[in-house]
C-alpha positions in Angstrom: 96.2 78.6 44.8 96.2 74.9 45.7 92.9 73.2 46.1 92.3 69.9 47.6 89.6 67.3 48.2 89.0 65.3 51.5 86.8 62.2 51.5 85.5 60.7 54.7 84.9 56.9 55.0 81.7 55.2 56.2 81.4 51.8 54.5 78.4 51.9 52.2 77.6 55.5 53.1 80.6 56.1 50.7 78.1 55.8 47.9 77.1 59.3 48.8 80.7 60.3 48.1 80.5 58.4 44.8 77.5 60.4 43.8 79.2 63.7 44.6 82.4 62.8 42.9 80.6 61.5 39.8 79.0 65.0 39.4 82.3 66.7 39.9 83.8 64.6 37.2 80.9 65.3 34.9 81.4 69.0 35.2 85.2 68.9 35.0 85.9 70.0 38.6 89.6 69.3 39.3 91.8 69.5 42.4 95.6 69.6 42.9 95.4 66.9 45.5 93.0 64.6 47.4 93.0 62.4 50.5 90.6 59.6 51.3 90.0 57.4 54.3 88.5 53.9 54.2 85.6 54.0 51.7 86.7 57.5 50.9 89.7 56.0 49.2 88.3 52.6 48.0 85.5 54.6 46.2 87.3 57.9 45.9 90.2 56.5 43.9 87.9 56.4 40.9 88.0 60.2 40.9 91.7 60.1 40.1 91.2 57.3 37.5 88.3 59.3 36.0 85.8 56.5 36.0 82.4 58.0 36.8 79.6 55.5 37.5 82.0 52.6 38.3 81.4 52.6 42.1 77.7 52.3 41.8 77.9 49.8 39.0 80.1 47.3 40.7 78.3 47.6 44.0 75.0 46.9 42.3 76.4 44.0 40.2 78.5 42.3 42.7 77.6 43.7 46.2 75.3 40.8 47.0 77.9 38.1 46.4 79.2 36.5 49.6 82.8 36.9 48.2 82.3 40.7 48.3 80.9 41.1 51.8 79.4 38.6 54.2 79.6 37.2 57.7 80.6 33.9 56.1 83.7 35.7 54.7 84.4 37.1 58.1 84.2 33.8 59.8 86.3 32.1 57.2 89.0 34.7 56.6 88.7 37.3 59.3 87.7 39.9 56.7 84.1 41.1 56.4 84.9 42.3 52.9 86.6 39.6 50.9 90.1 40.8 50.3 90.9 38.7 47.2 87.5 39.5 45.6 87.4 43.2 46.4 91.0 44.1 45.7 92.0 41.7 43.0 89.1 39.8 41.2 86.9 42.8 41.0 89.3 45.6 39.9 91.4 43.4 37.7 88.8 41.1 36.0 85.2 41.9 36.6 85.1 45.7 36.5 88.7 46.9 35.7 90.1 49.8 37.5 92.0 52.0 35.1 95.5 52.1 36.6 97.0 53.8 33.6 94.6 56.7 33.9 95.1 56.8 37.6 98.9 57.0 37.2 98.6 59.6 34.4 96.4 62.0 36.3 98.7 64.6 37.9 96.5 65.1 41.0 98.2 63.9 44.1 96.3 61.3 46.1 96.9 60.1 49.6 95.2 57.5 51.8 95.3 57.1 55.5 95.9 54.0 57.6 96.5 53.4 61.3 99.6 51.7 62.7 98.4 48.9 64.9 101.3 49.3 67.4 101.2 53.0 67.9 97.6 53.9 66.7 99.1 56.8 64.8 98.0 57.7 61.3 100.2 56.8 58.4 99.8 58.7 55.1 100.7 57.1 51.8 100.7 58.8 48.4 99.1 56.5 45.8 100.9 56.8 42.5 100.1 53.7 40.4 96.9 52.3 41.7 98.3 48.8 41.8 100.9 46.7 43.7 101.9 48.3 46.9 99.2 50.9 46.5 96.5 48.3 46.7 97.8 47.1 50.0 97.6 50.6 51.4 94.1 51.1 50.0 93.1 47.8 51.6 94.7 48.8 54.9 92.9 52.1 54.9 89.6 50.2 54.8 90.4 47.4 57.2 88.1 48.0 60.2 89.5 46.5 63.5 87.6 43.4 64.6 86.0 43.1 61.2 89.2 42.8 59.2 92.7 41.5 59.6 95.5 44.1 59.8 97.4 44.5 56.6 101.1 44.1 56.7 103.2 46.5 54.7 107.0 47.0 54.9 107.4 45.5 58.4 104.4 47.3 59.9 100.8 46.3 60.1 97.9 48.7 59.6 94.2 49.0 60.2 91.5 51.5 59.0 92.6 55.1 58.8 89.3 56.1 60.5 90.7 54.9 63.8 93.3 57.7 63.9 92.2 60.4 61.4 88.6 60.0 60.2 88.5 63.2 58.3 92.1 64.3 57.4 91.4 67.9 56.8 94.4 69.2 58.8 96.7 66.8 56.9 95.8 68.4 53.6 95.8 72.0 54.8 99.2 71.3 56.5 100.5 70.3 53.0 100.0 73.9 51.9 96.6 73.7 50.4 94.8 77.0 50.4 91.3 75.7 50.1 89.7 72.3 50.4 86.4 70.6 49.6 85.3 68.1 52.2 82.8 65.3 51.5 81.3 64.0 54.8 79.0 61.0 55.0 77.0 62.1 58.0 74.3 64.8 57.9 74.5 68.3 59.4 74.3 68.2 63.2 75.7 64.7 63.6 77.7 63.9 66.6 79.5 60.6 67.1 78.7 58.8 70.4 80.8 56.3 72.3 80.8 52.9 70.5 78.4 50.3 71.9 80.9 47.7 70.7 83.7 49.0 73.0 83.5 46.1 75.4 83.9 43.7 72.4 86.8 45.8 71.1 88.5 45.8 74.5 88.4 42.0 74.6 89.1 41.1 70.9 91.9 43.7 70.5 93.6 43.3 73.8 96.9 42.6 72.0 96.7 46.1 70.6 96.3 48.5 73.6 97.1 51.6 71.6 94.4 50.9 69.1 91.9 50.1 71.9 92.7 53.4 73.6 92.4 55.3 70.4 89.0 53.7 69.6 87.8 54.5 73.1 88.4 58.2 72.4 87.4 58.2 68.7 84.1 59.9 69.3 85.9 62.8 71.1 88.4 63.2 68.3 85.8 62.9 65.6 83.5 65.5 67.1 86.4 67.9 67.6 87.3 67.5 64.0 83.7 68.4 63.0 84.0 71.5 65.1 87.2 72.4 63.3 85.6 71.8 59.9 82.7 74.1 60.8 85.1 76.8 61.9 87.2 76.7 58.8 84.0 76.5 56.6 82.8 79.7 58.2 86.1 81.3 57.6 85.8 80.4 53.9 88.7 77.9 53.7 86.5 74.8 53.4 83.5 73.9 51.3 81.6 71.0 52.8 79.2 68.5 51.3 77.0 66.9 53.9 74.1 64.5 53.1 70.9 66.5 53.0 69.0 63.7 54.6 69.7 60.6 56.7 71.4 58.0 54.6 71.8 55.4 57.3 72.9 52.2 55.6 74.9 49.4 57.3 78.2 48.1 56.2 76.4 45.0 55.1 73.7 46.7 53.0 72.9 44.8 49.8 69.5 46.1 48.8 70.2 47.7 45.4 67.4 50.2 45.9 68.8 51.5 49.1 72.3 51.7 47.6 71.0 53.7 44.7 69.1 55.9 47.0 72.3 56.8 48.9 74.1 57.5 45.6 71.3 59.7 44.3 71.4 61.9 47.4 75.0 62.6 46.6 74.2 63.4 43.0 71.4 65.7 44.0 73.4 67.5 46.7 76.3 68.0 44.3 74.2 69.4 41.6 72.3 71.7 44.0 75.6 73.1 45.3 77.5 73.1 42.0 77.3 76.9 41.4 78.4 77.7 45.0 81.3 75.2 44.6 82.5 76.8 41.4 82.5 80.2 43.1 84.4 78.8 46.1 87.1 77.3 43.8 87.7 80.5 41.9 91.2 81.9 42.5 
């Protein structure tokens, strides 16, 4: 029986995912494959490299630096999260990402990005955790308006959340029998139309397919939540949802608030651990 893991994005709400996955690592919970979107892959890749604690650690140590995330970075480079710092200086020098362990781990791991011309999702299997993989991870987390599209192999890509915010169907269509889904919004959440849509329409007018997709994103997202609830009731999915509101902005730098989000993930994972183990039994 093939078992998979799906990790939603959500910028700094992704620390909830980090809390959950750190508990999964601590208790030796393994999957045959995983897929992450945006923060779900930038943070979730540490699950494949087996580095518990790393996500919280580097966010607390370096998250307040303007090179990490700042409006100054956005105005200067077009990227709210500094690309050079986040994808090179940090994982290669300051808090090394274990690419050897990542490559050695047999678990398949995909990320999702969105083609800027078609607004269709593109799925890439990450194998080395470096080189071209880094470009795909960055693309998956490059939010339109707040980041430049990332060019890879003759195409350009933005955040995977534009086209497939919670890629449950992708994983199940790969032949997985069961999947664990980590959401970063609490039970009962429904996405509403973006208040930034007028800005999106104007700023992204060269990318009409992306604009159209973003205009319908709340509809697609809520439909996916309904699908998840149905499959959860059928016993095919096990879902982690924040047990309380963890509303933090993409620019959150307060270490106490960041730790609080992480701790909710840890607490929820520990509370549901027995049920999770039962779900994963063949």
